[in-house]
N, C-alpha and C positions, 0 to 999 in steps of 0.2 A: 463755473459748473451750473447747469440748469436742470430743473426737474420737471417731469410731466406726470400727471396722475393717471392711474388705471381707469379707463372708461370715463375720464373726466371727474372721478370721485375722489381719488387720492391724488397727491401731487408731489412736488419735488424741489430741486434747487439749482445754483449756477455761479460759477466763477470763471472768468475769462472765456475761452472758446469752447470749453468742455460742457456738454449738455446732458441732461438726464430726462428720460421719459419712461412711462410704464411699459413693461414687456407685454407682448400679446398673450392672450389667454391660450393655454395649451389645449389641444384637442383631447377630449375625454377618452380614456383608454377603455377598450371593450373588456368585459369580464370573460375570462377563459371558460370555454364550454367543453364539456366532455362529450363522449359519443352517446348516441341515442340508445335508449332501452327498447329493444324491439319485441319484448315478450308480450306487452299489452298495448292496446291502443284505446284511449278514451273515445267512446262512440259519440257522434258518428264519425266515420273515417273521412277526413277532409283533405283537400289539397292545401299545401302551405302557401300562403301569400307572402312574397318577399317585398319589403318596402321599396327596394331599388326598382321594382317593376311598376310601381304605382306613383303617379304624379301627386305631389303634396299640395293640399289646398292651403297650407300654412306658409307664412313668410318668415324666414329665419334671419332676415337682414339685421334686425335689432329686437331687443325685448319688447318695445312698443309695437312694432309691426307684427310680432308673433302673437301678442295678445289681441290686437285688432283683427287678425285673420282668424283667431280661435273663436271669437264671438260674432263674426260677421253673419248677417248683414247689420247687426246691432252696432252702433257707434260706441266707442269707448267713453266719451263724455256722457252720453245718454245712459249708459250702463251704470256708471258711478253716481250719476245724479238720481236715477229712478230705482235702481235695483240693489246695488251693493249695500249690504247690511240692512236692507229694507224688506225685500220680498223676492220670491222665486221668479226665475225666468226660464221658459222652455223655448228653445230654438229648434224648429223642425227643418231638416235638410232633405230635399228631394233629389239632390244631385248624386247619382250613383258613384261618381268618382270619390266623393267625400266619404261615402259609406265604405268603399273599398279601402281607402286610406286608413280609416278608423280600424277596420278589421285587421290590417297589417300591423297595427300597434301591438296587439295581443290576440291570440286565438286559442280556442280550446285545444287544438292540435299541438300548440306549443308546449303543453305540459309534459308530453312524453320525453322530449329532449331535455327540458329543464330539470326533470327529476334526476338526471345524471350529474347534477351539480352539487351533490351532497346536501340537498335541502333537508331541513329539519322541521318537524311539527312544532307549532307554537311560534318559533322564531321566524320561519319563512312561510308556513302554510297553516291555516286553520280549516278544519272541516266542520261545518255547523249546519243546523237546521232549526227553524222556529217551529215549535210544537206547542199548541195551546197557549200562545203568547209568551213562551219562554224559550230562551236559546239553549239548545242541546249541543254540546261540543263532542264531536265524534273522532277526535284526534287519537292517533296511536302514539307510541313512544319512539323516539329516535328518528332515524332518517326516513324520508318520504319515498315510498315505492309507487311507481306508476300503476301497478296492478291493484294496490290497495285503494288508491284514489279512484280508479275506475269502478271498483266494487261499491264504494261509498256513494259515488255519483249516481250510478245506475240503480242499485238495489235500495239504498237508503234515501235517495232523492236529496242528497246533501249538497249544500253550497260550498264551493272551493274558494277560499279567500287567500289570495296570493299577496304577501306583503312586499312592498317596495319593488315592483317588477322592473323599475328603471335600472336596477343593478345589472340586469341581464338583457334588456331590450334597448338598443342604441337610440332608436327614434324617440322613445319616451324620455330617455336621458337628455336628449337635445331639447325637447319641449320643456322639461322641468328646469333645466339650466337657465333657459331664457326667462321662464316665469319667475324664478327666484330673483333674477336681476330686475324684472319689472316690478315685483311687489316689495323688494327689499326684505324678504322673509323666506324662511325655508318652505319648500313645497314637497309634500310627500304624495304617495299614490298607493292604492290597493286595487287589485283586480278581483272581481266577483263573478264566478261562473255558476249559474243556477239552472237545474233541469226544470222541465215544464211542470206547472201546477205545484210549485214549491216556493218556499220563502226561507231565506237564510237567517235573518235577524228580526227580533221583535221590534215594535215601535220604540224609537229612541231619538235622542238628539245629540249632536256633536259640538265640540268646542272649536271647530274650524269652519272656514268658508269652503264650500264644496262645489266643484265643477265635475259633472258626470258626463262622460263620453260613452254613448252606447256603441259597442263594437260589433256585436253579433246578436241576431235574434231580436227579441222585444222584452221590455220589462214594464210592468204595471206599477206605477208609483202613486202613493197617496201621501199628501203633505198636510200638516195640521198647524194651527196657530201655536206659537211658542208658549209654554208655561214659564220659561225663563228666557226672555229676549236676550240675544247675543250672549248665550251661555258661556261660562268660563270652564265648564267641565262636561264630560260625557255622562248621560244618564238614560236609563230605560224608563218608559212611561207606560202605564196600564191603559188598556182599551177604554176602560170606564172614564178615565180622566181626560183623554185627548179630544173627545167630542167628534164632530163630523169633519171630514177633510175639507180643506180650503182649495186644494188642487187635486184633481184626479187625472193622471197623465199616463199615456202609453208611449214610452220611448222606443223609437225604431232606429235601426242601424244608421249612424251618421248624425243623430240628434245630440243636442247638448242640453243639460239641465243644470241650472245654478240655484242654490238656496243658501241663505245666511246661516251662521252658527246659531244653534238654538232651535232651528226649524225641526219639528217632530216629523219623522218619516218612516215609512215601511214600504217594501216592494216585493213583488212576486213575479215569476215567469208565468204568463197566461197559458191556458190550455191551447193545444194545437201548435205551440212554439217549442221546438225540440229543446232549445236551451237559450239562455241569455248570457252574454258576456259584456260587462261594462268595467270601465276604470274610473275611479274617483281621484281627482286631483285636489288636494286639500292644502290650505295655507292660512296664515294669520292666527296661528295658535299662540296664545299668550302675547298678543300684539296690541292690547288695548291701552287706552290712556292710563288706566289703573296700573297696568304692568309697567308702563313707562315711569309713572310716579314712584313706583317701588324702587326703580333704578336711580332716579335723580333726587329723591327726597333727602339723602344725606347732604348734598350740596345746598339744597334749599334751607335745611336746618342750620347749616354753617353760616349762611348769610343772615338768617333770622337771629342767630345768637349774638350777632354784632350789636343789635339794638335791644335785645331782651336780656336783661340781667339775670332773670330766673334760669335761662338756658345756660348761663355761664357759671352758675353755682356748682360747687364740687359735688361729685357723687359720694354716697356713703363710703367710709373708709373700708378698704380691702374688698370692695364689691367686685372689682376686676383685678385679677392677679397677673393677667397677661400684659404685654407691652401695648402702648397706645398704637392705634392704626393710623398710618400716614395716608393722606388723601393723594390718590394717583389717578392718572388718565390711562385707560386701557385702549389700545388699538388692536382690534380683533380682525381676523381674516380667515378665509376658507381655502387658501391656496394649498393646504396640506390635507384637505379632506380626501378620504379614500372612497372610490365609487362603490366598492364592495360593502362598505358599512354605512352608506348614505341613508340617513333617517332611521338607522337601526339601533340607536341608543348606545353605541359602543364605538371605540376607536382602536386602532392597532396599538397605540401607545398604552392605553388602558389595559389591553389584553396582555401586554408584556410586563405589566406591573408598574408602569410609569404613570405619572400624573402630570402631563405636559399640556399647558394651555397654548393654543395656537394664536399668538399675538404678542404684543409688546406693552410694557408699562413705562410711563414717563411721569416726572413730577408735575404737579398742578401748574407750575410756571410755564410748562410747554404747551398749554392749551391753545393760546392764540396762534402760535407757530403751526400747530397741527391743523387748526382751522384754515390758515393760509394755504397749506398744502392741499387740503381737501377741496378748496374752492378754485384754486388756480390750476390751469393746465400746464403752465411752465412758470418757474419762479427762480430767481437768483438766490443763492445761499445767503448772500449778504443782506437780502431783504427779509429774512426770517426774523420775527420779533422775539429774539432771545438776547440776553445781556452780553454774551461773549462769543467770539468766533469759535472757540472750542465747543461750546454748547451747540452751536449751529451745525458744525461738522459732525458732532457726535449723534445728533438727531438724524441727519441725512444718512450717515453710515448705518445706523440701526435699521432704518426703513429699507435701505438698499440691500442689506444682508438678508431681509425677508422677501426680496423680490417685489417690494411695493414701490420702488423707484428704479429708474434706469438713467444712466448718464447720457446726456445729449452732446 
């Protein structure tokens, strides 16, 4: 039996002529859409752009090629050397085809049909406006109606914030799927639609790396030096504290703007521009070295206790009444993720009252064998570094049952 890992990252096993390899990734399912609400139309009335009609400037051959095409003409090596976690980057695109493709990702006119998908305020959509440096939330209760959105957008000059639009937009889903593979981290998104001479949010900074794609109209951005470099949480900053902008940028349709977490920013739609639509692609939340240490520190303490007698001294009597915790290895995967709940902080299992972790747990003695499978594209079961044939077959069967291995 032989095993082959998914995308070269997981692996497998082998005895005689039977072989195993990773199954191909299934195509993402589209979210079911309802019929359009024809009672109201958010102004101005626009023709819908279908992605199938527009050539893509992005290359979906691999996660690397997708990211390279997203930041072109900037090279990937230069980006990570000079900009990633260091400073903002503004890429201006004069190519009309790129602007048309960006607009096809999400448009103001998409809201009318999306409102028929049982969207809810707070969960799916926020309606906000920045007034005198403070955020005012104009949400209603319950389900979102297109007519109410239209009224807030036009009369109150409010910004419409659409949470995780990749749940409903296929091309965004494809982009974020590839970016998650590229970064090895979750990638979320929000769409912001702001009328002219209006601002949705006060100056603030985020705990994520941000890539902004300008889809429609223009947006005037002001960026400021971080008060908390590479911030680990979101926070609003006062105008008095942030000082003068380090960057004053007008994004036009087809442009891309990147800035690191902690970068203070605010943005408004300029006068004379009917509205602005942009999507933020965000990643690397809680992916710092400190977060990693929080995960691996237990094993570090375990090794240190072998040489430090003070760490081996007993804890006070009856301090812990629960049973001792056994060290295990967790193999987590995303093969059971539901598109409808992607980045929404919930799962179908949780909604049904279950608490199911998507992954497997193995004894610490399986660590070396799992590393073999992670690094090898194909591997014989007999070559797994486990003491018995039963342990080897048990490990392979467990991974195969989760579709992490296939038989070759």
